N, C-alpha and C positions, 0 to 999 in steps of 0.2 A: 650636410657639410661635407665638402671635398677636401681632401688633404693628400699632399704627396708624402708617402711613406717609404721609408728604406729599411727592409727587414733583413736581418742577418740570421738565418735559421741555424747556421753552424759556420765554421770557418770556410770561406769560399762560396758560400751559398747566399746570393744577395738577389733581392727582387725589388724593384720599384713600381709603385702603381699610384695613380691619383684616384683613389677610392677610400671609402670609410671601412678600412680593413678590420677594425677592431670590433665591428658589428657582425653578427652572422650574416653570411651572403644572402640568404633567403630573405632576411629583414631588409637589406638594402634593395633587393628587387621589389619588395612590398611597397617601399617608399617611392620608388621610381614609378611604378605602374598604378598605384592606388587602387589595386584590384583586391577585393574582399578575399578571393580565393588565395592570392599570394600572401595576404596578410595572415591568413589562418596557417598557411604553410610556414610563414616565418616564425609564428609562435611556437609551432611544433619543433622547428629546427632549433629555436633557442633552448627548448627543453631537452631534446633528444641528441643534439650534436655538440660535443665538446669543442672548445677552441683548439685549433690545431697548434701543438707546440712540440719542440724537440726534433732532432735529426731522424730520418728514416732511412734504413738499408733498402735495397731494391725490393726484396720480397715483402718486407713490411710496408712499403709505399703501395704495392699493388693490393695487398690485403686490406689496407685501411681506405684506399681511394675508390675501390670498385663499388662497394655498397652505396656509399653516398653519391658517386658519380652516376649510378643507375637510377637513383631517385631524382636527382637534379635533372637528368636527361629527359625525363618525361615532359618537361616544359620546353617546347621548341620555339616559343616566341622569342623576339629579339631580346627582350629583358631576361627571359629564362636562359637563352644561350649565354649571355654575359655573365649572369650569376654563376652559371656552370664553369665558364672559363676563368673567372676571377678566383673561384674556390679551387679549381684545378691548378691554377698558377701558384697559389699558396702552397698546396700540397707538394708541388714540384720543387719549390724553394727549400722544402725540408729534406729533399732527397740528397743522400750522401753520393756524390758524383763517382766516387771510387769504387762504389758497389754496383754501378751499372754493368751488366754483362757485356763481355767482349764479343759483340755481334759480327757475325760473318757478313761482310759487305760485297756487293758486286758493282762494277763500274756502270754508271748510267750514261747511255747514249755515247756519243763521240766527243763529248766536251773536253776541251784541252785548254788550260789544265783540268785534270780530271775531278769528277764528282762521283761519289760512291754512296749507295744506300743498302740497307738491310733491315729486316723485320726483327725487333726486339721482343715484341709481345703482340700476339693476336688474340683479341677478345672483344667483349661487349661491355659498356657502350663504346669504349675507345680502343684503338690499337696504336702501337708505338713503333715508329721507324727511326733508326739511327742513320745518320748521315755523316760524311767526312768530305771536306773540300781541301783540295790541295792548295798550296800557297797562291794567292791571286786568282783562285777559281771562281767562276760565276755560275750560280744556279739561275737560269733566265726567269723572268717574271712569268707566273702561272696562276691560274685561278683554282678555287676550291668549291665548286657549286654544291650547295645543300650540306656543307661541312664546316666544322669549326677546327682550328689547329691551335695548340699551345706549343710554340717552339722554345726549347730550352737550350742555352749554351752549355757544353761540357768541357771544351778544351779549346785553346786559341780564341781568335776574335774574327767576327764576320760582320759586315755592314749589312743590315736588314732593312728593306724598304717596303712599305705597304701602300696599296692603291685601292681606290674604289671606282667603279664604272659610273660616269656621269650620263644620266638619261637611259636610253636603251641601247644594248649592244646587240650586234647581228649575231646570227648562228655561228658555230665554231667554223663551219666549212666556208663561211664568207670571207672575202678580202676587203670588204667595206671598212672604212676607217671609222673609228669612234674615239671618244675621249675618256680618260681616267684622271683622277685627282690623287696626287701623293698625300697620304695621310700620316705616314711615319717614316723617319729616316734616323736610324739609331745604331749603336754598336752592340751587338750581341756578344756577351762574354760569359765565362763559366758562371752558372748559377742564375743568369738573368733570363727573363722570359719575355716573349712577344706573342701576342693572341690575335687571332682573327676569327670572325664568326661568318655565318652564311650571308649576313646582311651588312657587314661593315668590315673594311680593311681586308676584303676577301682575297685580294691579289698580293702575293709577296715575291721578292727576289733577294738573294743573298750574294755577297761578294767577300770571299775570304781575305784576311790580312796576309802579311808576309810570312807568317808562321803556320798558315793554314787554320782550319777550324773543324771542330767536331760538335755535334749536337744531336738533338732528337726532336721529332714532331710527335706530339700526342694528338691523334686526329680522331674526329667523332663525326658520324654522319647524323644530320637532323632531318633527313629526307632521302629520297631514292638516289642511288649512285648513277649520275648521268654522264660520268666522265669528266675530263677537264681539257684545258688548252693552255699552250704557252701564248705569250704575246710578244710582238715586236713593238718597242717603244722608241719614239724619237728621243735623241739625246737632250735636246734643248726644249723646254716647255713652250707651249703656244701662248701661255699666259703664266708668266713668272710669279705674279702676285698671288694667284689662285693655286698655283702648283699643278696646272692642267697640262697633260701630255697627250699627243696624238698616238693612237695604237691601232694595230690590226691583229687579229688572231694569226698565229704561226702555224703553217701547215706542216 
């Protein structure tokens, strides 16, 4: 059974998801896949993993998240990545935003208004990069091959859009056009999360509101790091009903 839930882990920490969030994540994965191994893992998860409750300071978040993240990361299947991401988003919803370290950020490229990035945590299976967008700044659409990302809002607001490649895309060096489908278009605000996996919603772009925006990406590789590319998207869809856009890789 799917249900839209709105969880407030603590004041200002809100996450919405269309999932059966009161069940252990591995149990949900087992129901989706129908796989015997996933079902066994779900039973173990029910026994060994307590339901996440209560706010977490930054260090507590890392201490509690890393062991279970390492275990869930072992399953790189599409269902396994989704189970991993949904659990990670729940943990991020408990994070006390005021305890996130003041990361040193550097300006990215020559984007104007400016966009800034800086690493907040380097580790395995995930690493965390904080970002800040000046008012009305745009982080252009880009892909995350073999990776998943849980993007969490910290301050301000930004519109985040996700896309998926339709059919086959050419190599990054090619200027051949291909099509992408817009799959999400929503506002990222403090405490809210947006996720993408290696096989769904893998392209995203952000545009800050008038007050700017700050957030972080919790990123995980589920395969080799083969780099990434930005995209150039047409402003108007070629098929408005299907939300299909023409795209080329940006050199």
